[in-house]
C-alpha positions, 0 to 999 in steps of 0.5 A: 520461496519467491515473493511477488510485490505488487506496486513494488516500484512505488513509495512503500513497495520499493522499500518493501522490495529493498527489505526483502532483497536485503534479507536474501529473499527472491523477489519479483515485482508487478507495477504499472509505473503510474506513480512508481519508478523502475529506478527505485528497484534493486538491480536484478529484481525482475519487473513486469510492467502491467496491472496487478488485475491482469490475471494472465500476467499475474498467472504467468509471473506466478508460474514462471517464478514459483511465487508462494507469497504475495504482498499487495500494495498496488492501488489508489491512495488519495482520499479526496480523489476517491470522493471525486471519482469513487468508481475509479477507486472501487476499480483500482482497489477492490476489483483489481484485488479480486482479479489478483486473488483469482490468479493467486488461487489458480497459481496455488499461492499460499500466503497473501499480505494486504496493505490496507489502511486505518481509514477503514475505522473512520472517526474512531471512538478511542485513540490509540485505535484498537485493532477490534474497533468498529470499521466505519469508513468515511470515504470511498478509499476506506470503503474500497479497502474494507471491501477488499479485506472482507473478500480476502478473508472469504478467499482465505477461508475457502481456499486455505490461504494464509493472509495478513492485513495491515491497517496503518495511517500516514507513512513518512521518511526514506530508506536509512541508507539513502538509496530511495525515498518518496519521489512521486510528483505531486505527492500529498504526504505532509512531510514531503510537502513541508520539505518542499516548502522549506526548500522553496519548491512550493510556496506554502503548506495548507493546514486543514482543520479548525475544530479539533481539540488542539491549541489551533484547532488543526488535526494531529497526525500519526506517522510510521517510518517507511522502513519500519513499515516494510519490516512489519510486512516482512515479519508478517 
């Protein structure tokens, strides 16, 4: 079985590729390298530089490599950017996935794992957030991911595709073997910002929030270690 990882040269995607290769899986990657790095991939993993929404490209990769499963990470992920340019997020996240799914159906792909987000819940009424909590996204980013979830559910029902959606919050950390980590320039991840501030690569950390029920009013963040997340996807 060959697994296609879209966005496989990015932060989470590259850790996913490493986890699959370490487990002996055959892996192929599609990534436009807008935020990813080809150097993050293990030697020997085929990389096709292009858009996950390019149906001709995806169909060709599926046919040439016998792809049976897709793990879809490719997309835009910065919430404030989605507020400034919502149409870009509906294009990069929702419309790209529509094209990817169309190619997957044509190619007979039987399994699809989607990297979604806890942002589909908006401000949850209960913490920890149960999986069945109402979905009330507060940003175009969250909405674009929720639209994709709905579309994937419908495609799976119509075409007999098995699908899993993972909704997670902030990802942090790096490969325990120190092979790769978060290298994206200008990344908005808090822990990367904290490390850059501690090492003199940036002047300060901006802390947001004034009215949360915490001692200083700032918000509390939950994190998942990136390699643990990759193993969760592999288990799925």
